[in-house]
C-alpha positions in Angstrom: 99.5 127.5 108.2 99.1 128.1 104.4 101.9 125.6 103.8 99.9 122.8 105.5 97.1 123.1 103.0 99.4 121.9 100.2 99.4 118.4 101.9 95.7 118.1 101.1 96.1 119.5 97.6 94.9 123.1 98.1 97.1 126.0 97.0 96.8 129.1 99.2 99.3 131.6 97.7 97.9 134.8 99.3 95.9 136.1 102.2 93.0 136.8 99.8 93.0 133.1 98.7 93.1 132.1 102.4 90.1 134.3 103.3 88.2 133.0 100.2 88.8 129.4 101.3 87.7 130.2 104.9 84.5 131.7 103.6 83.8 128.8 101.2 84.4 126.3 104.1 82.1 128.4 106.3 79.3 128.3 103.7 79.6 124.6 102.7 80.8 123.1 105.9 78.7 121.0 108.3 77.9 123.1 111.4 78.7 122.1 115.0 79.0 124.3 118.1 80.3 124.2 121.6 79.7 126.6 124.5 82.9 127.7 126.3 83.1 130.1 129.3 80.4 132.4 128.2 81.3 132.2 124.5 80.4 129.9 121.7 82.7 128.2 119.2 81.0 127.6 115.8 82.8 124.8 113.9 82.3 124.2 110.1 83.7 121.0 108.5 83.8 121.1 104.7 84.2 117.5 103.6 85.9 117.4 100.3 85.9 113.6 99.9 88.5 110.9 100.3 88.8 111.9 104.0 90.0 115.4 103.1 88.6 118.3 105.1 88.8 122.0 105.6 87.8 123.2 109.1 86.9 126.8 110.1 86.0 127.9 113.6 84.1 131.1 114.4 84.3 132.6 117.9 81.2 134.3 119.3 81.9 136.4 122.4 79.5 136.8 125.3 78.5 140.2 123.8 77.5 138.6 120.5 80.6 139.7 118.5 81.5 137.0 115.9 84.8 136.6 114.0 86.8 133.9 112.2 89.2 132.3 114.7 90.8 129.7 112.5 90.9 127.9 109.2 92.9 124.7 108.8 93.3 121.6 106.6 92.3 118.2 107.9 92.3 114.5 107.1 90.2 111.7 108.7 92.6 108.9 109.5 91.7 105.3 108.6 93.1 103.8 111.8 92.5 104.5 115.5 95.1 105.0 118.3 94.4 104.9 122.0 95.9 107.8 123.9 96.3 107.7 127.6 97.2 109.6 129.7 96.2 112.8 127.9 95.8 116.5 128.4 93.7 119.0 126.4 94.7 122.6 126.0 92.2 125.0 124.4 92.8 128.3 122.8 89.2 129.4 122.4 89.7 132.8 120.7 92.1 131.2 118.3 89.7 128.4 117.6 92.3 125.8 118.4 92.8 122.8 120.7 95.9 120.8 121.3 96.1 117.3 122.8 99.3 116.0 124.5 99.5 112.4 125.5 101.0 109.0 125.0 99.9 106.1 122.8 98.3 103.3 124.8 100.8 100.6 125.9 103.8 102.6 124.7 105.9 105.4 125.9 105.4 107.2 122.6 104.6 110.8 123.0 102.1 112.5 120.7 101.1 116.2 120.5 98.5 117.1 117.9 96.0 119.6 116.7 92.5 118.4 117.6 90.2 119.0 114.7 86.7 118.1 116.0 86.4 119.7 119.4 83.0 121.2 118.5 81.9 118.0 116.8 82.5 115.7 119.8 81.6 118.1 122.6 82.6 117.8 126.3 81.2 114.3 126.8 83.9 112.9 124.5 86.6 114.0 127.0 85.5 112.4 130.2 87.2 109.1 129.6 90.6 108.0 130.9 91.7 107.3 127.4 90.9 108.8 124.0 90.3 107.0 120.8 92.0 109.1 118.2 92.5 109.0 114.4 96.0 110.5 113.8 97.5 111.6 110.5 100.5 113.8 109.8 100.1 116.3 106.9 103.6 116.4 105.3 105.4 119.6 104.5 108.0 117.5 102.7 108.9 113.8 102.4 111.5 111.5 101.0 111.5 107.8 99.9 114.6 105.6 100.1 115.0 102.1 98.7 116.0 100.7 102.2 114.5 101.8 105.5 116.9 103.6 107.8 116.7 104.0 111.6 113.2 104.8 112.9 112.6 108.3 114.2 109.8 110.1 115.9 110.9 113.5 117.3 109.5 117.0 117.7 110.6 119.1 114.8 111.7 121.9 117.1 114.3 119.4 118.4 115.3 117.9 115.0 115.3 121.1 113.0 114.4 124.2 115.1 114.6 126.6 112.1 111.9 124.7 110.3 109.5 124.2 113.2 106.5 126.6 112.9 104.0 124.8 115.2 104.3 122.9 118.4 102.6 119.9 116.8 105.3 119.7 114.0 107.1 116.3 114.0 110.1 114.7 112.2 109.7 111.0 111.4 111.3 108.1 109.6 110.1 104.6 109.2 109.1 101.8 106.8 106.1 101.9 104.4 103.5 99.3 105.4 101.0 100.3 102.7 100.1 103.3 100.6 97.3 104.5 98.3 97.2 107.3 95.7 94.4 109.9 96.3 93.1 112.8 94.3 91.7 116.0 95.9 88.1 116.0 94.3 88.0 119.8 94.4 91.5 120.8 93.1 92.4 117.6 91.2 95.8 117.5 92.9 97.5 114.1 93.2 98.3 112.9 96.8 99.5 109.8 98.6 98.2 108.3 101.8 101.0 106.4 103.4 100.9 104.0 106.4 104.2 103.8 108.3 105.9 101.6 110.9 107.9 104.0 113.1 109.0 101.3 115.5 107.0 102.2 118.6 104.2 103.8 116.6 102.3 103.2 113.4 101.1 106.4 111.8 99.3 107.6 108.7 100.8 110.4 106.6 99.3 112.4 103.8 101.7 113.9 101.2 101.3 116.0 98.1 103.2 114.3 95.2 104.9 117.6 94.5 106.5 117.4 98.0 107.7 113.8 97.6 111.3 113.2 96.7 113.7 110.2 96.3 112.9 106.7 95.1 109.6 105.2 93.9 107.1 104.7 96.7 106.6 101.0 97.5 105.8 98.7 100.4 108.9 98.1 102.4 110.7 101.3 101.3 112.0 103.9 103.8 110.0 107.0 104.3 111.0 110.2 106.1 109.0 113.4 106.5 108.3 116.5 108.4 104.6 116.7 109.3 101.9 118.8 111.0 100.2 116.3 113.2 96.4 116.5 113.5 93.7 114.2 114.7 90.1 113.5 115.4 88.6 112.1 118.6 86.1 109.4 118.1 83.0 109.4 120.3 81.1 106.2 121.2 78.8 106.5 118.1 81.8 106.8 115.8 83.6 103.9 117.4 80.6 101.6 117.0 80.2 102.6 113.4 83.8 101.6 112.7 83.7 98.2 114.4 84.4 95.4 112.0 85.0 92.5 114.3 88.2 91.0 115.8 91.5 91.6 114.1 92.5 88.1 112.8 96.2 89.1 113.0 96.0 89.7 116.8 97.1 87.0 119.2 94.7 85.8 122.0 97.2 87.0 124.6 97.2 90.6 123.2 93.4 90.6 123.2 93.2 89.7 126.9 95.9 92.3 127.7 93.5 95.0 126.4 90.7 93.7 128.7 92.9 93.7 131.8 91.6 96.2 134.4 94.0 99.1 135.3 94.7 99.9 138.9 
């Protein structure tokens, strides 16, 4: 897990540093909680700025015993995907939750770490479809002058020896847009990159130290291995994001989204 922190610009070289980061996030993070099967999950989201986050989860057992269950990096995606059908798997004592599903209107599989289970609560998971902000935190990435064949594949299939988590993915696509970012806490330089992967458009966050190849530009090829994570948006978050109709969308596509499903 320590390697994924590099994607948001935080160096965690030792277990001592990891524990210090978890404690700091626990102290400075916004608290949320969720009751689960006689236990309580206490979430803390430390918002660093620029959409960068550090999440910690404390597990409180039914007997009142409390311990750190997880500490992980996060990034709030700019764009929203609709995922349906979907399935949620919770690992309460590990402080983790995994969502497996398909992007709406496509046969594109996604499996990602859910960051904000304690923030959204059970009411956010009663709908047929989830509105999710997805972003891959890149272990490594490469830019090529010309885009190659698009790819979206579980890393355990593409490169089994490098797959550390079930939500690791291998991808390749074309750069739609990008933006340089700086971690406000560490000062590390990062890139936010928006990609066209063919059947899926996805945001990726990469540390400049992990980026190889040609200069990053719109239209270039971009390949990476990422840890996929996301946030579910509840009704309040969706309303706060609404900015009107997308002027690039056709009238036919708008009506298609309103069609009732049988």
